[in-house]
N, CA, C and O atoms as a GROMACS GRO file, in nm:
protein
  272
    1MET      N    1   0.081  -0.114   0.002
    1MET     CA    2  -0.020  -0.012  -0.011
    1MET      C    3   0.113   0.094   0.024
    1MET      O    4   0.211   0.089   0.098
    2GLN      N    5   0.046   0.216  -0.099
    2GLN     CA    6   0.149   0.333  -0.090
    2GLN      C    7   0.079   0.423   0.034
    2GLN      O    8  -0.043   0.421   0.054
    3LYS      N    9   0.172   0.502   0.112
    3LYS     CA   10   0.138   0.557   0.170
    3LYS      C   11   0.130   0.719   0.137
    3LYS      O   12   0.036   0.786   0.180
    4ASP      N   13   0.236   0.775   0.057
    4ASP     CA   14   0.218   0.892  -0.008
    4ASP      C   15   0.145   0.927  -0.116
    4ASP      O   16   0.147   0.852  -0.213
    5PRO      N   17   0.064   1.053  -0.120
    5PRO     CA   18  -0.029   1.061  -0.211
    5PRO      C   19   0.067   1.109  -0.334
    5PRO      O   20   0.178   1.152  -0.302
    6ILE      N   21   0.033   1.104  -0.471
    6ILE     CA   22   0.086   1.148  -0.581
    6ILE      C   23   0.064   1.283  -0.632
    6ILE      O   24   0.136   1.345  -0.709
    7LYS      N   25  -0.076   1.331  -0.563
    7LYS     CA   26  -0.142   1.476  -0.625
    7LYS      C   27  -0.217   1.513  -0.491
    7LYS      O   28  -0.234   1.451  -0.386
    8CYS      N   29  -0.254   1.633  -0.533
    8CYS     CA   30  -0.371   1.688  -0.446
    8CYS      C   31  -0.464   1.609  -0.458
    8CYS      O   32  -0.427   1.525  -0.540
    9PRO      N   33  -0.596   1.580  -0.412
    9PRO     CA   34  -0.701   1.534  -0.449
    9PRO      C   35  -0.819   1.677  -0.486
    9PRO      O   36  -0.934   1.665  -0.529
   10PHE      N   37  -0.765   1.773  -0.461
   10PHE     CA   38  -0.863   1.933  -0.454
   10PHE      C   39  -0.803   2.000  -0.630
   10PHE      O   40  -0.869   2.035  -0.728
   11CYS      N   41  -0.681   1.994  -0.610
   11CYS     CA   42  -0.637   2.076  -0.749
   11CYS      C   43  -0.568   2.007  -0.834
   11CYS      O   44  -0.557   2.059  -0.945
   12GLY      N   45  -0.503   1.876  -0.812
   12GLY     CA   46  -0.441   1.784  -0.894
   12GLY      C   47  -0.273   1.851  -0.909
   12GLY      O   48  -0.206   1.832  -1.010
   13ALA      N   49  -0.226   1.927  -0.795
   13ALA     CA   50  -0.098   1.965  -0.796
   13ALA      C   51  -0.008   1.868  -0.725
   13ALA      O   52  -0.052   1.794  -0.638
   14ALA      N   53   0.100   1.869  -0.755
   14ALA     CA   54   0.186   1.777  -0.710
   14ALA      C   55   0.302   1.811  -0.595
   14ALA      O   56   0.387   1.739  -0.542
   15PHE      N   57   0.264   1.960  -0.576
   15PHE     CA   58   0.345   1.994  -0.465
   15PHE      C   59   0.258   1.965  -0.315
   15PHE      O   60   0.155   2.024  -0.282
   16LEU      N   61   0.311   1.887  -0.256
   16LEU     CA   62   0.277   1.827  -0.151
   16LEU      C   63   0.332   1.838   0.004
   16LEU      O   64   0.421   1.753   0.003
   17GLN      N   65   0.331   1.880   0.104
   17GLN     CA   66   0.427   1.894   0.231
   17GLN      C   67   0.317   1.789   0.336
   17GLN      O   68   0.197   1.806   0.354
   18GLU      N   69   0.407   1.680   0.393
   18GLU     CA   70   0.363   1.592   0.464
   18GLU      C   71   0.379   1.661   0.600
   18GLU      O   72   0.489   1.711   0.623
   19LEU      N   73   0.266   1.673   0.712
   19LEU     CA   74   0.268   1.723   0.832
   19LEU      C   75   0.271   1.598   0.938
   19LEU      O   76   0.272   1.480   0.903
   20GLU      N   77   0.271   1.636   1.049
   20GLU     CA   78   0.308   1.541   1.137
   20GLU      C   79   0.199   1.398   1.140
   20GLU      O   80   0.083   1.434   1.121
   21PRO      N   81   0.206   1.308   1.151
   21PRO     CA   82   0.081   1.188   1.182
   21PRO      C   83   0.038   1.201   1.313
   21PRO      O   84   0.095   1.260   1.404
   22THR      N   85  -0.094   1.125   1.314
   22THR     CA   86  -0.157   1.121   1.442
   22THR      C   87  -0.174   0.978   1.467
   22THR      O   88  -0.175   0.896   1.375
   23GLY      N   89  -0.186   0.951   1.577
   23GLY     CA   90  -0.205   0.785   1.585
   23GLY      C   91  -0.301   0.784   1.702
   23GLY      O   92  -0.302   0.855   1.803
   24LEU      N   93  -0.387   0.682   1.663
   24LEU     CA   94  -0.538   0.643   1.770
   24LEU      C   95  -0.526   0.495   1.794
   24LEU      O   96  -0.498   0.409   1.711
   25GLU      N   97  -0.550   0.482   1.911
   25GLU     CA   98  -0.523   0.324   1.953
   25GLU      C   99  -0.647   0.281   2.018
   25GLU      O  100  -0.676   0.332   2.127
   26THR      N  101  -0.731   0.184   1.958
   26THR     CA  102  -0.848   0.124   1.998
   26THR      C  103  -0.829   0.023   2.076
   26THR      O  104  -0.721   0.009   2.133
   27GLU      N  105  -0.948  -0.079   2.093
   27GLU     CA  106  -0.927  -0.185   2.163
   27GLU      C  107  -0.854  -0.306   2.029
   27GLU      O  108  -0.769  -0.395   2.039
   28GLU      N  109  -0.917  -0.268   1.940
   28GLU     CA  110  -0.901  -0.388   1.833
   28GLU      C  111  -0.803  -0.347   1.720
   28GLU      O  112  -0.778  -0.434   1.637
   29SER      N  113  -0.749  -0.233   1.707
   29SER     CA  114  -0.653  -0.158   1.598
   29SER      C  115  -0.587  -0.060   1.643
   29SER      O  116  -0.608  -0.018   1.757
   30TYR      N  117  -0.494  -0.007   1.562
   30TYR     CA  118  -0.415   0.080   1.587
   30TYR      C  119  -0.412   0.180   1.433
   30TYR      O  120  -0.358   0.145   1.329
   31TRP      N  121  -0.487   0.310   1.456
   31TRP     CA  122  -0.484   0.391   1.314
   31TRP      C  123  -0.388   0.489   1.324
   31TRP      O  124  -0.367   0.547   1.430
   32THR      N  125  -0.317   0.519   1.205
   32THR     CA  126  -0.220   0.595   1.177
   32THR      C  127  -0.300   0.674   1.090
   32THR      O  128  -0.360   0.620   0.997
   33ILE      N  129  -0.310   0.834   1.118
   33ILE     CA  130  -0.351   0.914   1.035
   33ILE      C  131  -0.243   1.027   0.982
   33ILE      O  132  -0.195   1.118   1.051
   34PHE      N  133  -0.210   0.996   0.816
   34PHE     CA  134  -0.145   1.072   0.790
   34PHE      C  135  -0.189   1.204   0.718
   34PHE      O  136  -0.283   1.197   0.637
   35HIS      N  137  -0.119   1.342   0.744
   35HIS     CA  138  -0.171   1.455   0.711
   35HIS      C  139  -0.099   1.521   0.611
   35HIS      O  140   0.024   1.525   0.621
   36TRP      N  141  -0.164   1.582   0.502
   36TRP     CA  142  -0.069   1.664   0.388
   36TRP      C  143  -0.127   1.782   0.385
   36TRP      O  144  -0.241   1.807   0.424
   37GLN      N  145  -0.039   1.870   0.330
   37GLN     CA  146  -0.084   1.986   0.290
   37GLN      C  147  -0.055   2.037   0.118
   37GLN      O  148   0.048   2.009   0.056
   38CYS      N  149  -0.145   2.098   0.076
   38CYS     CA  150  -0.081   2.088  -0.089
   38CYS      C  151  -0.040   2.228  -0.069
   38CYS      O  152  -0.118   2.304  -0.011
   39LEU      N  153   0.102   2.282  -0.120
   39LEU     CA  154   0.140   2.424  -0.110
   39LEU      C  155   0.103   2.506  -0.264
   39LEU      O  156   0.154   2.614  -0.294
   40GLU      N  157   0.012   2.437  -0.346
   40GLU     CA  158  -0.036   2.496  -0.434
   40GLU      C  159  -0.171   2.579  -0.382
   40GLU      O  160  -0.181   2.702  -0.382
   41CYS      N  161  -0.261   2.496  -0.343
   41CYS     CA  162  -0.394   2.543  -0.300
   41CYS      C  163  -0.426   2.566  -0.180
   41CYS      O  164  -0.526   2.630  -0.146
   42GLU      N  165  -0.326   2.503  -0.088
   42GLU     CA  166  -0.310   2.533   0.062
   42GLU      C  167  -0.430   2.449   0.138
   42GLU      O  168  -0.453   2.462   0.259
   43GLU      N  169  -0.516   2.343   0.035
   43GLU     CA  170  -0.597   2.279   0.115
   43GLU      C  171  -0.522   2.144   0.188
   43GLU      O  172  -0.434   2.084   0.126
   44THR      N  173  -0.560   2.106   0.306
   44THR     CA  174  -0.495   1.976   0.335
   44THR      C  175  -0.602   1.874   0.347
   44THR      O  176  -0.720   1.908   0.352
   45PHE      N  177  -0.562   1.740   0.352
   45PHE     CA  178  -0.628   1.631   0.350
   45PHE      C  179  -0.540   1.505   0.417
   45PHE      O  180  -0.418   1.508   0.431
   46ASP      N  181  -0.631   1.389   0.458
   46ASP     CA  182  -0.551   1.277   0.529
   46ASP      C  183  -0.567   1.148   0.469
   46ASP      O  184  -0.651   1.117   0.384
   47LYS      N  185  -0.477   1.073   0.520
   47LYS     CA  186  -0.522   0.920   0.484
   47LYS      C  187  -0.493   0.847   0.610
   47LYS      O  188  -0.408   0.882   0.692
   48LEU      N  189  -0.590   0.716   0.620
   48LEU     CA  190  -0.594   0.638   0.737
   48LEU      C  191  -0.541   0.539   0.696
   48LEU      O  192  -0.543   0.510   0.577
   49ILE      N  193  -0.465   0.445   0.813
   49ILE     CA  194  -0.415   0.336   0.767
   49ILE      C  195  -0.430   0.242   0.928
   49ILE      O  196  -0.377   0.258   1.038
   50SER      N  197  -0.507   0.162   0.885
   50SER     CA  198  -0.572   0.046   1.025
   50SER      C  199  -0.465  -0.056   1.015
   50SER      O  200  -0.415  -0.110   0.916
   51GLU      N  201  -0.437  -0.072   1.163
   51GLU     CA  202  -0.334  -0.250   1.157
   51GLU      C  203  -0.400  -0.276   1.289
   51GLU      O  204  -0.443  -0.205   1.380
   52PRO      N  205  -0.389  -0.420   1.264
   52PRO     CA  206  -0.454  -0.484   1.372
   52PRO      C  207  -0.381  -0.476   1.502
   52PRO      O  208  -0.259  -0.490   1.502
   53TYR      N  209  -0.443  -0.457   1.608
   53TYR     CA  210  -0.381  -0.434   1.739
   53TYR      C  211  -0.318  -0.593   1.791
   53TYR      O  212  -0.363  -0.706   1.772
   54GLU      N  213  -0.190  -0.544   1.866
   54GLU     CA  214  -0.145  -0.648   1.882
   54GLU      C  215  -0.111  -0.644   2.040
   54GLU      O  216  -0.044  -0.550   2.082
   55ASP      N  217  -0.151  -0.732   2.118
   55ASP     CA  218  -0.085  -0.696   2.278
   55ASP      C  219   0.046  -0.761   2.279
   55ASP      O  220   0.094  -0.830   2.189
   56ASP      N  221   0.109  -0.723   2.416
   56ASP     CA  222   0.211  -0.779   2.436
   56ASP      C  223   0.201  -0.884   2.572
   56ASP      O  224   0.283  -0.877   2.664
   57PHE      N  225   0.094  -0.976   2.569
   57PHE     CA  226   0.059  -1.067   2.644
   57PHE      C  227   0.097  -1.213   2.623
   57PHE      O  228   0.093  -1.293   2.716
   58GLY      N  229   0.131  -1.245   2.505
   58GLY     CA  230   0.171  -1.361   2.405
   58GLY      C  231   0.045  -1.466   2.406
   58GLY      O  232  -0.049  -1.447   2.329
   59ASP      N  233   0.046  -1.578   2.497
   59ASP     CA  234  -0.056  -1.666   2.467
   59ASP      C  235  -0.177  -1.658   2.550
   59ASP      O  236  -0.263  -1.746   2.548
   60GLU      N  237  -0.182  -1.556   2.620
   60GLU     CA  238  -0.329  -1.505   2.721
   60GLU      C  239  -0.429  -1.469   2.604
   60GLU      O  240  -0.406  -1.414   2.496
   61GLU      N  241  -0.560  -1.523   2.665
   61GLU     CA  242  -0.665  -1.502   2.584
   61GLU      C  243  -0.681  -1.350   2.593
   61GLU      O  244  -0.591  -1.282   2.642
   62SER      N  245  -0.829  -1.276   2.532
   62SER     CA  246  -0.873  -1.142   2.542
   62SER      C  247  -0.915  -1.123   2.681
   62SER      O  248  -0.912  -1.014   2.738
   63ASP      N  249  -0.959  -1.245   2.740
   63ASP     CA  250  -1.015  -1.222   2.859
   63ASP      C  251  -0.901  -1.227   3.018
   63ASP      O  252  -0.922  -1.228   3.139
   64GLY      N  253  -0.790  -1.228   2.938
   64GLY     CA  254  -0.701  -1.216   3.053
   64GLY      C  255  -0.616  -1.338   3.104
   64GLY      O  256  -0.497  -1.346   3.134
   65ARG      N  257  -0.735  -1.448   3.101
   65ARG     CA  258  -0.688  -1.583   3.145
   65ARG      C  259  -0.591  -1.658   3.029
   65ARG      O  260  -0.603  -1.655   2.907
   66ALA      N  261  -0.501  -1.719   3.101
   66ALA     CA  262  -0.357  -1.783   3.005
   66ALA      C  263  -0.432  -1.918   2.933
   66ALA      O  264  -0.506  -1.995   2.994
   67ALA      N  265  -0.405  -1.927   2.812
   67ALA     CA  266  -0.477  -2.030   2.732
   67ALA      C  267  -0.380  -2.134   2.804
   67ALA      O  268  -0.276  -2.113   2.866
   68HIS      N  269  -0.466  -2.288   2.769
   68HIS     CA  270  -0.440  -2.414   2.826
   68HIS      C  271  -0.439  -2.521   2.738
   68HIS      O  272  -0.417  -2.635   2.780
   0.00000   0.00000   0.00000
């Protein structure tokens, strides 16, 4: 999956500046929100990428009990 956009969805210009991304964590997934600003028309737009949430508990089930 390509993270970077090729052109502005508003004016079609290719002069884009990537802004600081934002992260959001839910119980099931981790979302990364990438932000860009077009240097031609000055509009901003986002792209969201969702990844499954992986906990650090190894073999434990989601209710907190160890799997047997």
